[in-house]
C-alpha positions in Angstrom: 14.5 14.3 7.7 16.1 12.4 4.8 16.7 9.4 7.1 13.0 9.5 8.2 11.8 9.6 4.6 14.0 6.7 3.7 12.6 4.8 6.7 9.0 5.6 5.6 9.7 4.3 2.1 11.2 1.1 3.6 8.2 0.6 5.8 5.8 1.2 2.8 7.7 -1.4 0.8 7.2 -3.9 3.6 3.7 -3.0 4.4 1.0 -5.7 4.1 -1.9 -3.3 4.3 -0.9 -1.4 1.2 -1.5 -3.1 -2.2 1.4 -4.0 -4.4 -0.1 -1.8 -7.1 -0.2 1.3 -4.8 3.2 1.0 -3.3 5.2 2.2 -6.3 2.8 5.1 -6.8 3.1 6.2 -3.2 6.9 5.9 -3.2 7.1 7.8 -6.5 5.1 10.7 -4.9 7.3 10.7 -1.8 10.4 10.8 -4.1 8.9 13.7 -6.1 8.2 15.6 -2.8 11.7 14.9 -1.5 13.3 16.3 -4.6 11.2 19.4 -4.5 12.0 19.9 -0.8 8.4 20.7 0.1 6.9 20.8 3.5 5.3 17.7 5.0 1.9 19.3 4.7 2.4 19.2 0.9 3.1 15.5 1.1 -0.2 15.1 2.8 -2.0 16.9 -0.1 -0.2 14.9 -2.8 -0.9 11.6 -1.0 -4.4 12.4 0.2 -6.0 9.3 -1.3 -3.4 7.1 0.4 -2.9 9.1 3.6 -4.9 6.7 5.8 -2.6 3.9 4.7 0.7 5.7 5.2 -0.2 7.8 8.3 0.6 5.0 10.8 4.0 4.5 9.3 4.9 8.2 9.5 3.6 8.3 13.1 5.6 5.2 14.1 8.9 6.8 12.9 8.1 10.1 14.5 7.5 12.3 11.4 4.1 13.3 12.5 
């Protein structure tokens, strides 16, 4: 799972459809979630406002 999270962060950083202002905020929330070892559903709750932007990345790498 750690590898998949790292891959998601990498894809978010490269993404052209997520604004440069939102990228660090999204990545920060992912890192918080990772440190707390929460379930992926908690990540969805924390990132609710950004979910539509990150969902394709998670789907592409097989997390969802």
